[in-house]
Phi, psi and omega in degrees: 000142183266142175263126181238133178257126174291159177300321181298313180297319179296320178294319178296320178297320178298317178297319178300315180298311182299315180301308183290330177296318180289322185276315189241350178107164185298318182297316179295316180301316178295321180297319179295315177298319178298318178299318180294313179298318179298320180295324182288339180299325181297338182292338177299318181265332186227071184294344179260016185286339179276163177283155176291134179275098185298329181293342181249006180301331180301333180284340180055043179244005176075032179297137175230174178210156170243144176261127178229105183061238180266013187237145170259127172265106184266133184210169174210155176280137175230170182305321185281345182153229179242123181259117175276118187259339185196150166240111189248127179285116185287355179278355177260172181301125183302332181293341180295339182298334180265357186289114180293343179279345183291125176205159179298144174278139182243000000 
């Protein structure tokens, strides 16, 4: 199964890297990204291994998530493989995951 990153998820990952690079340094930022990438590898063989994302059940698209440190890696199965749709910082209000106004800062 193929892992596909949405533009939104890739942008969120970039923001996470930039934030941690500024706050904690390049090595920590790279380590966090490596942890996230490593966690997504299991989805190739076990796409149902994450828990159902209840906050997105209203969409009826089968969103699931993996927890990696302070982040939720949100994904769903699609015809082409597994689509990672979001990297959500769990330290913020959980209701923000549904906010249509939420977007990466550029």
